[in-house]
C-alpha positions in Angstrom: 0.0 0.0 0.0 1.4 3.4 -0.9 2.3 5.9 1.8 -0.3 8.4 0.4 -3.1 5.8 0.6 -2.1 4.9 4.2 -2.1 8.5 5.2 -5.5 9.1 3.6 -7.0 6.0 5.3 -5.5 7.1 8.7 -7.0 10.6 8.3 -10.4 9.2 7.4 -10.4 6.9 10.4 -9.3 9.8 12.6 -12.0 12.1 11.2 -14.7 9.4 11.7 -13.6 8.8 15.3 -13.8 12.6 16.0 -17.2 13.1 14.7 -18.7 12.4 18.1 -22.1 10.9 18.8 -25.2 11.6 16.7 -27.1 14.6 18.0 -30.2 13.9 20.2 -33.4 14.4 18.3 -36.4 14.4 20.6 -39.3 12.2 19.5 -42.2 13.8 17.7 -45.0 14.2 20.2 -48.4 12.9 19.2 -52.0 13.7 20.3 -55.2 11.9 20.2 -58.7 13.1 19.2 -60.5 14.9 20.7 -58.0 17.4 22.1 -58.7 20.6 24.0 -56.4 23.6 23.6 -55.7 27.2 23.0 -55.7 28.6 19.4 -52.4 30.2 18.7 -53.0 31.3 15.1 -55.6 31.0 12.4 -54.8 30.5 8.7 -57.6 32.3 6.8 -58.5 34.8 4.1 -61.4 36.1 6.1 -64.1 34.7 8.5 -65.7 32.7 5.7 -62.4 31.2 4.4 -60.6 29.5 7.3 -58.1 26.8 6.1 -56.5 25.8 9.3 -55.1 26.8 12.7 -52.4 26.1 15.2 -53.4 24.8 18.6 -51.5 24.3 21.9 -53.2 21.5 23.8 -53.9 22.3 27.4 -52.1 19.1 28.4 -48.9 19.7 26.3 -46.2 22.3 25.8 -46.2 21.6 22.0 -48.2 23.2 19.3 -49.9 21.3 16.5 -51.1 22.4 13.1 -54.7 21.5 12.0 -56.3 21.6 8.6 -60.0 22.1 8.3 -61.9 19.3 6.6 -65.6 19.0 6.1 -67.1 19.9 9.5 -70.0 17.9 11.0 -71.2 21.1 12.8 -70.4 24.2 10.8 -73.6 26.0 11.9 -73.0 25.2 15.6 -69.3 26.3 15.4 -68.6 28.3 12.3 -64.8 28.2 11.4 -64.7 32.0 11.7 -65.5 31.6 15.4 -61.8 30.4 15.8 -60.8 34.1 15.6 -62.8 34.8 18.8 -61.0 32.0 20.6 -57.7 33.3 19.3 -58.5 36.7 20.8 -59.9 35.5 24.1 -57.6 32.4 24.7 -60.7 30.4 25.5 -60.0 26.7 24.8 -61.6 24.8 21.9 -62.2 21.0 21.6 -61.0 19.6 18.3 -62.0 16.3 16.8 -59.7 15.2 14.0 -58.4 12.3 12.0 -54.8 11.8 10.9 -54.3 11.7 7.1 -51.9 9.3 5.4 -49.2 12.0 5.4 -49.7 12.8 9.1 -51.8 15.9 8.8 -54.4 16.5 11.5 -57.7 17.0 9.5 -60.5 18.5 11.6 -64.0 17.2 11.3 -65.7 18.8 14.4 -65.1 21.9 16.6 -66.6 22.8 19.9 -66.2 25.3 22.7 -64.3 23.5 25.5 -64.8 24.1 29.2 -62.2 26.4 30.7 -59.6 24.6 32.8 -60.5 24.4 36.4 -58.6 26.8 38.7 
């Protein structure tokens, strides 16, 4: 083996050994339906065109994105009502299913009871 090849192999082995351990990647949290939480943002082009929202569940420090699907109760809880919950921080109850690509698709929204003090 040539001296250059030995040097390159030694350098590669040294570099591989100095790379250190893989960085810690926390597991992705999951939630189950229904979930109560506080609306952090609403994705809309007006009260009549709400596409989705971000929610922080009352039982979690994480925030989750939701996409509105066809709602079971659009007259009881119009999607535009999410803006009031955003402004007031009153919790909502979200019923959803998980799509094949992991999206949270909402099929029902309700006012949730405030957390007990």
